[in-house]
N, C-alpha and C positions, 0 to 999 in steps of 0.2 A: 910365748905364746905357741898355739898348737897349729898344726898345718892339716890342711884339708886335700882329699884327692879330688880328683873332676867333679865328683859326685857332690862335694861339700861336704862329706863324711870324715871325722877324723883318722888321722893315720895311726899308726902301730905306736906312737909315742904317746899316746893317751888321750882316750875319750874325747866327745863332740865339743867343739868352741862351743861358749855360750853366744846364744841369738843376738844379744843387744847388750851393752852396756849402759846403765842410766847416768844421764849426764847431771852430775850434781847440781842439787838446786835449781835447775831448769825451770821446773814447774813453778817456782814461787818467787821468779826475778832476782834470783842470788841471794835472797834472804836465809838465815839458817832454818832448818827444818823446825816447826814446833808441832808437838804431839797435839791431836785435836783433843779439846775438852772431853772428857767421860759425858756429860749430859748430852753435848751434839750428838758422839757417836751411839749413846742409848736412842737418841730420837730418830737417828738414820735407821738402826735396826728395827725399831717400831714402824717406821714407815715402809719399809723393806718387806718388812712380813705384810702390812696391809696391802700393798701394792701387789706383791708377785706371789704370795704365800696363800694368806688369806685364811678365814674361818667363817664358813665352810669354803668358800671360793675366794681365790686373788681379785682385785680389782682390775687386774691385766695380766694377761697368762703371760710367762717369759717363754712358752715352747711354740715352736712353729706349728706342729700339727695340729695343736690344741686351738691356737689363735687361727690357723687358715681354716680347719673345720666350724669353727663357730662362725666366721666369715662367710662360708657356703652354706650354713644353715644345716651342716652335718653333726653327729654325734663326737665331740671330743674325748678322743682317749690318748693316753700318753702311751709311749712304746710303740703299740700295735696299730699306729693309722700309716697310711701310705706316706705321707711327709716325713715322718719321723724315722721311717725304715730308709727312706730314701737319702735322708741326712748321714744316717748310720753307715750305708752302702760308699757313699762318697768319704766321708771321713777314713773308713777303711781301708778305701782305694788310695789314700794318701798316706798309707802306714799308720796310722794313729789309731787311737780307740780310748774308752774308758781308764781311767787308772784302775790299780789291781783293787778291787774291794768296792769301787764304787757303782752305784746303781741309779745315777742320774742320766736320764734322756740325753742325748747329744743333740738334739734341736734344742737345748735351752739357747737364748741370747746371747749369753756370755759364750758358751762353748761355739758359738757359730763364728762369734768375733774373734774368738782364738785361733780358730781355725783360718781365717781369712788374715788374721795378722802373722800365722804360723808360713800359709803360703805367700804373704807380700814380703815375708823377710827371706825367703828363699829366692824369691824374685829377684831383690837387691843382693843377692850373692852370700848369703847366711848359710854355713853348714847345714847339711841334712843331719837328723841324727842316726847314727850307724845301722845299717840295715834296712832304713826307710826309703821309698820308692822317691826318684828325684829325676830331674830333666823330662826325656820321653816317658819314663815310666809313670809319671803322674797324668791325671786324666786330662786330656786333651792336648798331652805332649810337653808339656812345660807349667812351671809353677804360674806363669803370667796367665795361662789358658787356662788353668785348673782355678784361679782366683777368680778370673772372669764368668767361668761357667757357674761356679757356687754364688758367685754374688747375682748374676741373672736366675739362676734357677730357685734360689732360695731367699738371701737376703734382701733385694728388692722387692719380691712378692710380698712381705708379711712384716718386715723391719719398720717400714714407713708407717703404716697402721699403728703398729705397737708405740712406737715414738710419740705419735700424736695421741693415742690414748694415756699415755703415762704422763705426759705436758697435761692433758685435761684432768685426770686423776689426782698428780701429785699435789701433797700439802708440802712439803719440802723443797724448797728451792733446788737444792741439790740434783734432785731427782727430775725434775724439769728441764734443768741446762743438760744434764747427762741424755736426756731423749733428743733434746736439740742436736746436740754433739752426734749422735748415733744417726739422725736423720740425714744431717749434712754428709758424713761420712759415706752413708749408704748411696746418697744421691751422686757423689762425684766419685764414689767407686776408689 
């Protein structure tokens, strides 16, 4: 086991501790894991492409800046809209950013959920990566405050409508169920 300092970062004995360890078979009632059939995976990929990538446009934009611009009747732009830039600033203030070589906007629903998960793990006592802000150095002065601030300023402002749109558009039950889960998590915070 690795030991952490007061900020949650690992000490000199070696790297940051893992944020979480998966519970074996927790999601399937203790049954042995089975790989998904290839046909199911193909159909989910096709549906994800239709919903979130589109040709030429997605059925539902997974980007906060685009979704909120459309809702406000403004021209949607990736990266260079006030919402996307605000998300990028917030993510960077938490010591995070895009992986090297990636060019995906940070206001993607998955990236925003990942940020909230990261902040929740810090609030629960998980160690911060070496050199990352923690405690009072985070927005609002704590992981809990940073989580609440991002939830209120971003997730709650667009994810409920995003989830409703996914439920309305989804042809695969998987995406409709995932949208219901997203809406419930954002609502409860």
